[in-house]
VOPA-596805 format. One line per field, with one value per residue: x, y, z of N, C-alpha, C in turn; residue number from 1. Coordinates in pm, 1 decimal. Example, Ala and Ser with C-alpha at 12.3 -4.5 7.8 and 13.67 -1.06 7.14 Angstrom:
REM residues 2
nx <- (1319.0 | 1285.0)
ny <- (-569.0 | -225.0)
nz <- (780.0 | 708.0)
cax <- (1230.0 | 1367.0)
cay <- (-450.0 | -106.0)
caz <- (780.0 | 714.0)
cx <- (1320.0 | 1290.0)
cy <- (-330.0 | 3.0)
cz <- (780.0 | 787.0)
resi <- (1 | 2)
***
This chain:
REM residues 125
nx <- (-10896.6 | -10832.5 | -10644.1 | -10416.5 | -10274.8 | -10177.8 | -10113.3 | -9911.8 | -9721.9 | -9663.9 | -9551.4 | -9325.6 | -9187.4 | -9145.0 | -8965.1 | -8748.9 | -8671.6 | -8626.5 | -8438.3 | -8298.7 | -8233.3 | -8007.1 | -7846.0 | -7811.8 | -8003.0 | -8232.3 | -8221.2 | -8254.5 | -8516.4 | -8660.2 | -8619.5 | -8727.9 | -8993.5 | -9108.2 | -9023.6 | -8824.0 | -8557.1 | -8212.3 | -8017.8 | -7703.8 | -7751.7 | -7996.4 | -7915.7 | -7732.7 | -7906.9 | -8071.8 | -7882.5 | -7817.4 | -8058.6 | -8052.6 | -7836.5 | -7944.5 | -8150.4 | -7990.3 | -7850.1 | -8053.7 | -8105.5 | -7856.5 | -7845.1 | -8061.6 | -7966.9 | -7738.3 | -7858.7 | -8019.2 | -7821.3 | -7685.2 | -7887.1 | -7929.2 | -7679.0 | -7677.1 | -7897.7 | -7809.7 | -7584.1 | -7705.8 | -7858.4 | -7648.9 | -7504.5 | -7695.9 | -7710.4 | -7446.2 | -7442.4 | -7602.2 | -7442.2 | -7218.6 | -7341.4 | -7407.0 | -7147.6 | -7057.6 | -7219.4 | -7131.3 | -6860.5 | -6837.0 | -6760.1 | -6736.8 | -6922.7 | -6751.5 | -6504.1 | -6537.2 | -6584.3 | -6339.1 | -6172.2 | -6268.4 | -6191.4 | -6358.2 | -6460.0 | -6410.8 | -6595.9 | -6838.7 | -6900.3 | -7058.2 | -7323.1 | -7357.6 | -7338.8 | -7571.2 | -7762.9 | -7714.6 | -7781.2 | -8053.2 | -8140.5 | -8092.3 | -8272.0 | -8514.0 | -8512.8 | -8531.7 | -8784.6)
ny <- (-20260.0 | -20439.0 | -20727.4 | -20780.8 | -21014.4 | -21015.9 | -20749.0 | -20712.6 | -20890.7 | -20768.2 | -20529.4 | -20632.7 | -20742.1 | -20507.0 | -20376.6 | -20555.8 | -20529.6 | -20263.3 | -20019.7 | -19800.1 | -19851.4 | -19969.1 | -20290.8 | -20337.3 | -20164.7 | -20284.4 | -20536.0 | -20457.6 | -20350.6 | -20583.6 | -20742.2 | -20576.6 | -20506.0 | -20744.7 | -20950.7 | -21123.1 | -21321.6 | -21260.5 | -21477.9 | -21618.0 | -21731.5 | -21608.5 | -21340.3 | -21354.8 | -21418.9 | -21189.4 | -20994.9 | -21094.6 | -21046.2 | -20770.5 | -20721.5 | -20822.2 | -20638.3 | -20416.0 | -20497.7 | -20490.9 | -20216.2 | -20119.5 | -20243.4 | -20120.0 | -19856.1 | -19879.5 | -19956.4 | -19732.1 | -19532.4 | -19625.0 | -19607.0 | -19332.7 | -19234.6 | -19334.2 | -19200.6 | -18936.5 | -18939.4 | -18983.3 | -18746.0 | -18562.0 | -18630.5 | -18566.7 | -18288.5 | -18226.8 | -18315.9 | -18122.1 | -17897.5 | -17971.8 | -17989.3 | -17716.9 | -17608.2 | -17736.7 | -17615.5 | -17350.1 | -17364.0 | -17508.2 | -17775.7 | -18138.5 | -18372.3 | -18567.3 | -18435.8 | -18221.3 | -18360.5 | -18485.6 | -18262.8 | -18170.5 | -18375.4 | -18594.1 | -18887.3 | -19197.4 | -19403.3 | -19278.0 | -19150.8 | -19277.6 | -19269.9 | -18995.1 | -18908.6 | -19027.8 | -18882.2 | -18623.9 | -18661.2 | -18717.0 | -18470.3 | -18312.5 | -18431.2 | -18360.9 | -18083.1 | -18058.7 | -18136.3)
nz <- (-16437.9 | -16732.5 | -16778.7 | -17029.9 | -17216.3 | -17478.7 | -17524.7 | -17334.9 | -17436.4 | -17680.0 | -17587.2 | -17458.6 | -17677.0 | -17814.4 | -17644.5 | -17665.1 | -17935.5 | -17978.4 | -18125.0 | -18021.1 | -17762.0 | -17522.6 | -17467.6 | -17195.6 | -17083.2 | -17182.7 | -17059.5 | -16791.9 | -16804.2 | -16872.0 | -16646.4 | -16442.4 | -16530.7 | -16618.1 | -16465.6 | -16549.1 | -16503.5 | -16535.3 | -16658.3 | -16766.8 | -17015.6 | -17090.6 | -17095.4 | -17307.1 | -17517.1 | -17524.0 | -17594.2 | -17844.9 | -17979.7 | -17971.9 | -18138.3 | -18371.8 | -18431.4 | -18473.9 | -18698.3 | -18889.4 | -18892.4 | -18981.9 | -19234.8 | -19363.1 | -19363.2 | -19527.8 | -19768.7 | -19817.5 | -19842.1 | -20069.4 | -20264.4 | -20255.7 | -20340.9 | -20602.8 | -20712.5 | -20681.5 | -20848.3 | -21096.0 | -21120.3 | -21116.2 | -21348.7 | -21539.2 | -21514.3 | -21580.7 | -21845.0 | -21967.8 | -21933.7 | -22085.3 | -22334.8 | -22373.7 | -22383.9 | -22612.7 | -22809.5 | -22793.4 | -22851.3 | -23077.7 | -23076.6 | -23057.7 | -22850.7 | -22747.6 | -22768.8 | -22592.0 | -22351.5 | -22326.4 | -22300.6 | -22055.6 | -21899.7 | -21832.3 | -21668.1 | -21825.6 | -21784.6 | -21745.8 | -21977.7 | -22192.3 | -22087.1 | -22049.3 | -22313.8 | -22416.6 | -22273.0 | -22369.6 | -22639.4 | -22605.8 | -22515.1 | -22739.7 | -22917.8 | -22792.6 | -22821.5 | -23091.9 | -23152.7)
cax <- (-10816.9 | -10830.2 | -10509.3 | -10411.9 | -10150.0 | -10129.9 | -10051.6 | -9786.2 | -9629.0 | -9621.3 | -9461.1 | -9201.4 | -9119.4 | -9101.8 | -8842.5 | -8640.8 | -8627.7 | -8609.7 | -8300.8 | -8233.7 | -8214.5 | -7891.1 | -7874.4 | -7821.7 | -8133.9 | -8333.1 | -8216.5 | -8315.1 | -8660.5 | -8715.9 | -8619.4 | -8816.2 | -9133.2 | -9160.7 | -8971.1 | -8739.0 | -8424.0 | -8106.0 | -7912.8 | -7606.2 | -7817.4 | -8094.0 | -7838.4 | -7678.0 | -8017.4 | -8111.7 | -7777.7 | -7834.4 | -8171.3 | -8006.3 | -7753.7 | -8034.4 | -8215.1 | -7886.8 | -7822.4 | -8160.2 | -8082.3 | -7738.4 | -7882.3 | -8144.4 | -7880.4 | -7656.4 | -7946.5 | -8056.6 | -7705.1 | -7659.2 | -7990.2 | -7902.6 | -7563.5 | -7718.2 | -7985.7 | -7724.6 | -7501.9 | -7795.0 | -7887.3 | -7524.2 | -7474.3 | -7794.2 | -7665.1 | -7321.1 | -7472.4 | -7650.8 | -7325.0 | -7140.5 | -7417.6 | -7388.3 | -7009.3 | -7052.7 | -7282.8 | -7052.8 | -6723.6 | -6845.9 | -6687.1 | -6821.0 | -6936.6 | -6627.7 | -6397.7 | -6564.0 | -6561.6 | -6193.7 | -6120.1 | -6307.4 | -6136.5 | -6470.3 | -6428.5 | -6455.4 | -6711.1 | -6961.2 | -6919.8 | -7173.4 | -7449.6 | -7363.9 | -7368.8 | -7714.0 | -7839.7 | -7700.6 | -7863.2 | -8193.9 | -8166.9 | -8097.1 | -8397.9 | -8623.0 | -8513.3 | -8568.5 | -8929.4)
cay <- (-20269.4 | -20573.6 | -20777.5 | -20818.1 | -21085.1 | -20975.7 | -20618.1 | -20735.0 | -20954.3 | -20665.4 | -20439.3 | -20706.9 | -20745.8 | -20370.2 | -20355.4 | -20637.9 | -20488.8 | -20118.3 | -19994.5 | -19693.3 | -19893.8 | -20057.7 | -20424.0 | -20324.5 | -20105.8 | -20386.2 | -20637.6 | -20397.0 | -20344.3 | -20719.2 | -20785.1 | -20489.9 | -20506.6 | -20877.7 | -21047.5 | -21219.3 | -21326.5 | -21256.6 | -21579.4 | -21597.5 | -21767.6 | -21504.2 | -21221.6 | -21381.9 | -21411.1 | -21048.8 | -20927.9 | -21140.3 | -20972.4 | -20632.0 | -20724.3 | -20843.8 | -20511.7 | -20327.4 | -20545.0 | -20437.8 | -20072.0 | -20102.9 | -20283.2 | -20012.5 | -19741.2 | -19908.4 | -19953.0 | -19592.6 | -19459.8 | -19669.5 | -19548.0 | -19188.7 | -19211.7 | -19360.3 | -19090.3 | -18818.2 | -18953.5 | -18963.1 | -18602.4 | -18494.2 | -18654.8 | -18490.8 | -18148.5 | -18222.9 | -18328.7 | -17991.0 | -17810.1 | -18015.1 | -17948.5 | -17572.1 | -17585.8 | -17781.1 | -17513.4 | -17225.8 | -17384.2 | -17586.0 | -17901.3 | -18257.3 | -18414.1 | -18635.9 | -18335.7 | -18146.7 | -18450.7 | -18504.6 | -18137.8 | -18163.6 | -18494.8 | -18672.1 | -19029.3 | -19280.2 | -19486.7 | -19198.2 | -19088.4 | -19327.5 | -19220.4 | -18851.7 | -18897.8 | -19057.9 | -18768.9 | -18512.3 | -18695.8 | -18702.9 | -18326.3 | -18265.7 | -18480.2 | -18281.3 | -17947.9 | -18066.6 | -18164.0)
caz <- (-16559.4 | -16788.6 | -16805.5 | -17170.6 | -17245.9 | -17611.1 | -17509.8 | -17263.1 | -17529.2 | -17775.1 | -17515.4 | -17437.6 | -17806.7 | -17842.8 | -17565.9 | -17719.7 | -18068.7 | -17986.7 | -18169.1 | -17945.5 | -17623.6 | -17510.0 | -17414.4 | -17049.3 | -17054.2 | -17212.6 | -16953.5 | -16672.6 | -16828.5 | -16867.1 | -16506.2 | -16364.0 | -16574.7 | -16651.0 | -16370.4 | -16619.9 | -16441.7 | -16635.3 | -16651.8 | -16875.1 | -17141.0 | -17122.3 | -17134.0 | -17440.3 | -17612.2 | -17535.3 | -17671.4 | -17983.1 | -18036.8 | -17992.0 | -18258.1 | -18485.6 | -18467.0 | -18527.9 | -18834.6 | -18974.6 | -18905.5 | -19067.8 | -19370.3 | -19415.9 | -19389.5 | -19646.1 | -19885.8 | -19838.6 | -19892.7 | -20206.5 | -20350.3 | -20259.4 | -20428.1 | -20740.9 | -20751.0 | -20692.8 | -20968.4 | -21210.8 | -21129.3 | -21150.6 | -21490.2 | -21618.5 | -21513.0 | -21657.0 | -21988.4 | -22014.2 | -21939.5 | -22202.0 | -22453.2 | -22388.2 | -22428.5 | -22752.9 | -22893.6 | -22792.5 | -22902.1 | -23201.1 | -23056.2 | -23036.6 | -22710.8 | -22710.3 | -22751.9 | -22468.1 | -22238.4 | -22317.4 | -22247.6 | -21914.6 | -21833.6 | -21778.7 | -21653.5 | -21939.5 | -21749.3 | -21748.5 | -22108.9 | -22270.2 | -22031.5 | -22078.3 | -22457.0 | -22431.8 | -22219.8 | -22465.1 | -22756.1 | -22567.4 | -22509.7 | -22878.2 | -22972.5 | -22734.2 | -22875.7 | -23232.9 | -23164.5)
cx <- (-10812.0 | -10686.0 | -10506.2 | -10276.6 | -10091.4 | -10056.9 | -9915.7 | -9680.9 | -9576.3 | -9523.6 | -9324.7 | -9121.3 | -9067.3 | -8972.0 | -8726.1 | -8585.2 | -8611.4 | -8463.2 | -8228.1 | -8209.1 | -8095.8 | -7933.7 | -7891.7 | -7957.3 | -8245.2 | -8338.1 | -8280.7 | -8467.1 | -8725.6 | -8721.5 | -8725.1 | -8963.2 | -9192.6 | -9108.7 | -8883.9 | -8598.8 | -8318.1 | -7998.6 | -7814.2 | -7671.7 | -7915.9 | -8023.0 | -7784.3 | -7786.3 | -8064.0 | -8009.1 | -7783.9 | -7948.0 | -8134.6 | -7923.7 | -7839.8 | -8101.0 | -8113.3 | -7849.8 | -7926.6 | -8142.5 | -7966.4 | -7769.2 | -7966.1 | -8062.3 | -7797.2 | -7739.2 | -7984.7 | -7942.0 | -7675.7 | -7760.0 | -7968.2 | -7785.0 | -7601.2 | -7803.7 | -7904.4 | -7638.6 | -7585.6 | -7825.8 | -7763.5 | -7488.1 | -7571.0 | -7753.2 | -7538.9 | -7347.2 | -7523.6 | -7534.4 | -7241.5 | -7209.8 | -7401.2 | -7247.4 | -6995.2 | -7106.5 | -7196.2 | -6914.1 | -6721.5 | -6760.9 | -6786.5 | -6828.4 | -6808.5 | -6514.2 | -6415.2 | -6538.8 | -6413.1 | -6130.5 | -6148.7 | -6257.6 | -6245.9 | -6431.1 | -6490.0 | -6583.0 | -6844.0 | -6994.2 | -7037.3 | -7307.5 | -7466.7 | -7399.4 | -7516.2 | -7799.6 | -7833.0 | -7786.5 | -8011.6 | -8232.5 | -8179.8 | -8228.3 | -8514.3 | -8629.2 | -8551.8 | -8717.1 | -9011.0)
cy <- (-20415.3 | -20609.8 | -20831.6 | -20880.1 | -21042.8 | -20841.6 | -20633.1 | -20797.1 | -20852.8 | -20567.9 | -20505.6 | -20712.3 | -20608.0 | -20338.5 | -20431.1 | -20583.2 | -20338.2 | -20085.8 | -19893.6 | -19729.5 | -19990.6 | -20192.5 | -20418.5 | -20267.4 | -20207.5 | -20491.9 | -20584.5 | -20391.6 | -20482.1 | -20771.7 | -20709.8 | -20509.1 | -20645.9 | -20987.2 | -21155.0 | -21211.2 | -21335.1 | -21360.2 | -21549.3 | -21624.8 | -21658.2 | -21376.9 | -21237.2 | -21367.5 | -21267.3 | -20972.9 | -20968.9 | -21068.1 | -20826.6 | -20624.1 | -20740.5 | -20713.5 | -20414.4 | -20367.9 | -20490.2 | -20287.5 | -20047.2 | -20136.6 | -20174.8 | -19888.7 | -19761.8 | -19899.6 | -19809.4 | -19510.1 | -19496.7 | -19608.1 | -19397.8 | -19154.4 | -19229.1 | -19245.3 | -18962.0 | -18821.9 | -18928.5 | -18814.6 | -18524.4 | -18510.8 | -18579.3 | -18343.8 | -18133.9 | -18232.7 | -18196.8 | -17893.3 | -17843.6 | -17972.2 | -17798.1 | -17539.3 | -17625.2 | -17672.7 | -17387.6 | -17241.6 | -17460.1 | -17714.1 | -18015.4 | -18287.3 | -18481.9 | -18537.6 | -18258.9 | -18236.0 | -18477.4 | -18380.8 | -18126.2 | -18282.3 | -18574.9 | -18819.7 | -19109.2 | -19358.8 | -19410.9 | -19143.4 | -19144.7 | -19274.0 | -19070.8 | -18829.9 | -18925.3 | -18940.8 | -18648.4 | -18539.0 | -18681.7 | -18555.9 | -18268.7 | -18305.5 | -18397.6 | -18143.2 | -17946.7 | -18083.8 | -18039.2)
cz <- (-16605.0 | -16821.4 | -16947.6 | -17203.5 | -17379.7 | -17603.1 | -17441.2 | -17354.3 | -17629.6 | -17710.3 | -17493.4 | -17567.1 | -17845.7 | -17769.0 | -17628.9 | -17850.6 | -18085.4 | -18013.8 | -18080.3 | -17798.9 | -17617.9 | -17452.6 | -17263.0 | -17010.0 | -17077.3 | -17102.8 | -16825.3 | -16686.3 | -16816.4 | -16724.1 | -16426.3 | -16401.9 | -16592.8 | -16558.6 | -16435.0 | -16560.8 | -16551.0 | -16603.2 | -16764.2 | -17010.7 | -17184.2 | -17165.9 | -17275.7 | -17546.6 | -17632.4 | -17619.2 | -17818.5 | -18051.5 | -18060.6 | -18119.2 | -18383.4 | -18527.4 | -18525.2 | -18670.8 | -18930.6 | -18996.7 | -19000.7 | -19212.8 | -19436.3 | -19449.7 | -19515.2 | -19772.8 | -19919.6 | -19895.1 | -20037.5 | -20303.0 | -20364.4 | -20349.7 | -20574.9 | -20793.4 | -20770.7 | -20817.4 | -21093.2 | -21229.7 | -21171.4 | -21296.7 | -21581.4 | -21626.3 | -21597.6 | -21807.2 | -22046.3 | -22027.4 | -22063.2 | -22330.6 | -22478.7 | -22438.3 | -22575.8 | -22845.9 | -22903.8 | -22854.7 | -23034.2 | -23193.7 | -23039.3 | -22887.0 | -22663.0 | -22685.1 | -22621.2 | -22346.5 | -22218.6 | -22254.0 | -22097.1 | -21832.3 | -21761.6 | -21778.2 | -21767.9 | -21908.0 | -21756.5 | -21887.1 | -22188.8 | -22219.6 | -22059.1 | -22224.9 | -22483.1 | -22384.7 | -22313.6 | -22588.3 | -22727.2 | -22561.5 | -22650.0 | -22942.5 | -22920.9 | -22797.3 | -23023.4 | -23252.5 | -23155.7)
resi <- (1 | 2 | 3 | 4 | 5 | 6 | 7 | 8 | 9 | 10 | 11 | 12 | 13 | 14 | 15 | 16 | 17 | 18 | 19 | 20 | 21 | 22 | 23 | 24 | 25 | 26 | 27 | 28 | 29 | 30 | 31 | 32 | 33 | 34 | 35 | 36 | 37 | 38 | 39 | 40 | 41 | 42 | 43 | 44 | 45 | 46 | 47 | 48 | 49 | 50 | 51 | 52 | 53 | 54 | 55 | 56 | 57 | 58 | 59 | 60 | 61 | 62 | 63 | 64 | 65 | 66 | 67 | 68 | 69 | 70 | 71 | 72 | 73 | 74 | 75 | 76 | 77 | 78 | 79 | 80 | 81 | 82 | 83 | 84 | 85 | 86 | 87 | 88 | 89 | 90 | 91 | 92 | 93 | 94 | 95 | 96 | 97 | 98 | 99 | 100 | 101 | 102 | 103 | 104 | 105 | 106 | 107 | 108 | 109 | 110 | 111 | 112 | 113 | 114 | 115 | 116 | 117 | 118 | 119 | 120 | 121 | 122 | 123 | 124 | 125)
***
């Protein structure tokens, strides 16, 4: 078997940055597989790397949740605009009157109005 320093380094880095492994497990792996003695300083550094990988995971989760909420809100407002448009047609009311009746949040009304206008434009074409 050929000894490959690059492979060993990659494996060591993989252990250090693996998100699903606890700091204790990482320290055991480093001692067992690489003969790295766990001094207080080394333990502190390993725990810092564990925290770093967790920060990246947390950041990714926050970003994903924010994008998901935004996408969900956009889809929800599109559906709501179609419902409002249908109510307008059946009750002969304006978009503002229907949104007032449904107690739609003021902050969403401009976007809903734009979506309704876009729907009207599509049906006229």
